[in-house]
Structure formats: C-alpha cells, structure tokens
C-alpha positions in Angstrom: 72.5 -11.7 -19.0 68.7 -12.0 -18.3 67.2 -14.9 -16.4 65.6 -16.2 -19.6 69.0 -16.2 -21.4 70.6 -18.0 -18.5 67.8 -20.6 -18.6 68.2 -21.2 -22.4 72.0 -21.3 -21.9 71.5 -24.1 -19.3 69.4 -26.0 -21.8 72.0 -25.7 -24.5 74.6 -27.1 -22.2 72.6 -30.3 -22.0 71.5 -30.4 -25.6 72.7 -29.3 -29.0 72.6 -25.6 -29.7 69.2 -24.5 -30.9 67.7 -21.2 -32.2 65.7 -19.1 -29.8 62.5 -19.7 -31.7 63.0 -23.5 -31.4 63.2 -23.1 -27.7 59.9 -21.3 -27.7 58.4 -23.9 -29.9 59.4 -26.6 -27.5 58.0 -24.5 -24.7 54.7 -24.2 -26.6 54.4 -28.0 -27.0 55.3 -28.5 -23.4 52.5 -26.2 -22.4 50.1 -28.0 -24.8 50.9 -31.4 -23.2 50.5 -30.0 -19.7 47.2 -28.3 -20.6 45.8 -31.5 -22.4 46.8 -33.8 -19.5 45.3 -31.4 -16.9 42.1 -31.1 -18.9 41.8 -34.8 -19.2 42.3 -35.4 -15.5 40.0 -32.5 -14.7 37.3 -34.0 -16.9 37.6 -37.4 -15.2 37.4 -35.6 -11.8 34.1 -34.0 -12.7 32.5 -37.5 -12.9 33.2 -37.9 -9.2 32.2 -34.4 -8.0 29.9 -35.7 -5.2 32.7 -37.9 -3.8 35.2 -35.0 -4.0 32.9 -32.6 -2.3 32.3 -35.1 0.5 36.1 -35.6 0.9 36.7 -31.8 1.1 33.9 -31.4 3.7 35.3 -34.1 5.9 37.6 -31.8 7.9 34.7 -29.5 8.6 32.5 -32.4 9.8 35.2 -33.4 12.3 34.4 -30.3 14.2 30.6 -30.6 13.9 28.8 -33.1 11.7 26.1 -30.5 10.9 28.5 -27.8 9.7 28.7 -29.0 6.0 25.0 -28.8 5.7 25.0 -25.3 7.0 27.4 -23.9 4.4 25.6 -21.1 2.6 25.3 -20.8 -1.2 25.1 -17.0 -2.0 25.8 -17.1 -5.7 23.6 -18.5 -8.5 26.5 -20.0 -10.3 28.5 -20.9 -7.3 27.8 -24.7 -7.4 29.0 -24.8 -11.0 32.1 -22.8 -10.4 33.0 -24.7 -7.3 32.6 -28.0 -9.1 35.1 -26.7 -11.7 37.4 -25.5 -9.0 37.4 -28.8 -7.1 37.8 -30.7 -10.4 40.8 -28.6 -11.4 42.6 -29.1 -8.1 41.8 -32.8 -8.0 43.0 -33.1 -11.6 46.2 -31.3 -10.7 46.9 -33.8 -7.9 46.1 -36.8 -10.1 48.1 -35.6 -13.1 51.0 -34.2 -11.1 53.5 -37.0 -11.9 52.9 -36.5 -15.7 53.1 -32.7 -15.4 56.3 -33.0 -13.4 57.8 -35.3 -16.1 56.9 -32.8 -18.8 58.6 -30.0 -16.9 61.7 -32.0 -16.4 61.7 -33.1 -20.1 61.7 -29.4 -21.1 64.2 -28.2 -18.6 66.8 -31.0 -19.2 66.1 -32.2 -22.7 69.2 -34.4 -23.3 69.9 -36.7 -20.4 72.7 -39.2 -20.4 71.8 -42.9 -19.9 73.0 -42.7 -16.3 70.9 -39.6 -15.6 67.8 -41.2 -17.2 68.0 -44.0 -14.6 67.4 -41.4 -11.9 64.6 -39.7 -13.8 61.8 -42.1 -12.8 62.9 -42.1 -9.1 63.1 -38.3 -9.2 59.5 -38.2 -10.6 58.4 -40.7 -7.9 60.0 -38.7 -5.1 58.5 -35.4 -6.5 55.0 -36.9 -6.7 55.4 -38.6 -3.3 56.4 -35.3 -1.7 53.4 -33.5 -3.3 51.0 -36.1 -2.0 52.7 -36.0 1.4 52.1 -32.2 1.5 48.5 -32.6 0.4 47.9 -35.3 3.1 49.7 -33.2 5.8 47.4 -30.3 4.9 44.3 -32.4 4.8 44.8 -34.5 8.0 46.6 -31.9 10.2 46.6 -28.3 9.0 43.0 -28.0 7.9 41.3 -29.6 11.0 43.5 -27.6 13.3 42.9 -24.3 11.4 39.2 -24.8 11.0 38.8 -25.7 14.6 40.7 -22.6 15.7 38.5 -20.3 13.7 35.3 -22.1 14.8 36.2 -22.0 18.5 37.3 -18.4 18.2 33.9 -17.4 16.7 32.1 -19.3 19.5 34.2 -17.7 22.2 33.0 -14.3 20.9 29.4 -15.5 20.8 29.4 -15.3 17.0 27.6 -17.9 14.9 30.0 -19.5 12.4 28.1 -19.0 9.1 30.5 -19.8 6.3 29.7 -19.6 2.6 30.4 -22.5 0.2 32.7 -20.4 -2.0 34.8 -19.2 0.9 35.1 -22.7 2.4 36.1 -24.5 -0.7 38.5 -21.8 -1.8 40.2 -21.9 1.6 40.5 -25.7 1.6 41.8 -26.0 -2.0 44.3 -23.2 -1.6 45.8 -24.6 1.6 45.9 -28.2 0.4 47.4 -27.6 -3.1 49.8 -24.9 -1.9 51.2 -27.1 0.8 51.6 -29.9 -1.7 53.6 -27.6 -3.9 55.6 -26.3 -0.9 56.7 -29.9 -0.2 58.4 -29.8 -3.7 61.0 -27.4 -2.3 63.6 -30.2 -1.7 63.2 -31.4 -5.3 63.8 -27.8 -6.6 66.8 -27.1 -4.4 68.4 -30.5 -5.1 67.9 -29.9 -8.8 69.7 -26.6 -8.5 72.5 -28.3 -6.5 72.8 -31.0 -9.1 73.0 -28.5 -11.9 75.7 -26.6 -10.0 73.6 -23.4 -9.7 73.7 -23.5 -5.9 75.9 -25.3 -3.3 75.8 -26.3 0.3 78.1 -23.3 1.1 75.7 -20.8 -0.5 72.7 -22.4 1.2 74.4 -22.4 4.6 75.6 -18.8 4.3 72.3 -17.4 3.2 70.2 -19.5 5.8 68.9 -16.5 7.9 67.9 -14.5 4.8 66.4 -17.6 3.2 64.2 -18.2 6.3 63.1 -14.6 6.2 62.1 -15.0 2.5 60.4 -18.3 3.3 58.3 -16.7 6.0 57.4 -13.7 3.7 56.5 -16.1 1.0 54.3 -18.1 3.4 52.5 -14.9 4.4 51.9 -14.0 0.8 50.5 -17.4 -0.2 48.5 -18.0 2.9 44.7 -17.7 2.1 44.1 -15.8 5.3 46.3 -13.4 7.3 45.8 -15.1 10.6 48.9 -16.4 12.6 47.7 -20.0 12.7 47.5 -20.4 9.0 50.7 -18.5 8.5 52.6 -20.7 11.0 51.0 -23.9 9.6 52.5 -23.0 6.2 55.7 -21.2 7.2 57.1 -23.8 9.7 56.9 -26.8 7.4 58.7 -24.7 4.7 61.5 -23.8 7.1 61.9 -27.5 8.1 62.0 -28.5 4.4 64.5 -25.8 3.6 66.7 -27.0 6.5 66.5 -30.5 5.2 67.5 -29.3 1.8 70.6 -27.7 3.2 71.9 -30.9 4.8 71.0 -33.0 1.7 73.0 -30.5 -0.3 75.9 -31.0 2.1 75.6 -34.8 1.5 75.6 -34.2 -2.3 78.6 -31.9 -2.1 80.5 -34.5 0.0 79.8 -37.2 -2.5 80.8 -35.0 -5.4 84.1 -34.0 -3.7 84.8 -37.7 -3.0 84.1 -38.6 -6.6 86.4 -35.8 -7.8 89.2 -36.9 -5.4 89.0 -40.5 -6.6 89.0 -39.4 -10.2 91.9 -37.0 -9.7 94.0 -39.7 -7.9 93.5 -42.2 -10.6 96.6 -42.9 -12.8 
C-alpha cells in the first residue's frame, strides 16, 4: 500500500467513504484556500515593507549599527525580489494559524464534537510554537550566528562585505525554518493521537531519530558551518525528546481510560 493510499485510508476512517477524485477535489480546494490566504497576507505585508526590512536588519545592527547601511545591492531587480521574499515570509507568519487550520480540516475532515473542542487549542498551540520558534531564531540564533561570522572575518583581517540578497535569504531561511521546526511536537502528537506511532516506537528508535534529525538540520541549514548546524539541530533534538515524554503521558492516559472502560460493568 502506497503512502498516498494510506493517507486516504486514514481520511476515510474519520469520514464517509469517498471516491479518489473527490479526495483530490478537496485537496485542490484546500490548496486554493491556502494560496488565497497567503496571497492576502503577503499583499498586506508589502504595505509595511520598510518596517519589515528594518526589523530584519535589527540583528545585524546589534553587531555594528553601520552594517545595515553597508549591505551591497548587486542586482538590478534585487530590491523588488527581496521585497517579495520578505512579504512572503511575513505573510506566512501572519497567516500561519489559518493555514494550519486548513491543513487540519483536510487531514481530519470529520471530527466528533469532543474532538472539535480540542481543535482551537491545538491550532493555538501550533501557532504559538511557530511564533516561539521564530522569536527564538530572531532573538538568539541570528545574533549569535551573525556575530560569529562577523568576528571570524575580522580575525582573518577580512572586511565583512555582505550583499543584500545573501543577508535577507539567510535571515528568512533560518527564521521561518526554525518556526516550522518548532511544530515537531504538534506533528508527533498528532501521529500519536491517530495511533500511527506510540511511545514505545519513539523510545526504541530514539538514537536513529536523533541521527535523522541532525541530518535533516544539516540539509535545511542555509550554510554548512557548525554554528548554524548546531543552532538548528540541538533545538530539534530537545523538541523530539519532549515529544517522546509527552507521547508517554498520552499513552498512560489512554491505558488508564481503557482500563477504566474495561472494568466497567
């Protein structure tokens, strides 16, 4: 059975059986809603492009207040493309709760009344973790990483002469990537709730999972240096360890509920 078939089978277990083409139609409308919401938030973000650029330059100015004015613009269209890039990522952060809701609505289309009570808190937790990851990147990872590269260049008597495109690409990739990485507990707990994984499986595969997490951190890191790699890999390992123990708590509650239900007359 392919991964796509398993996914549709999971949807059918929570909803009435539907033809394959109807699943694709629902997927199409989900993508349309995601695209429209993201486009609207991106358009709103363009109106505040100066403020957004200033916010993204702040970690650089913490090292040296003159560094942002020394960023070089080498491409004719770079200011326009960077504006779109910044607006896209800002729009993604703003619209994330709605996008998260659309994804959950597609993955689990038919929730019970009890499950719907947990939907809003789940969206709130997911959005909160995303913002937490963005803030962790902005206030901790970025200043430390930028200062490391700047001081290393100065120690070699090099003049740090960074381009606008390189800087903004580096900042947006690290910030949004860490925001998405902080969604790992939501993903794992969703899999635990659906019965796809369990505490026992997570516990047994812990060493292999850490290896995969570090490999994934090396792939998504915008630069191959050890500082950026560890800045992204270590939080992912801590989050995964947290997921394991939260999964243990969920398993214990589930076993307790099953034992109470089984002992009832």
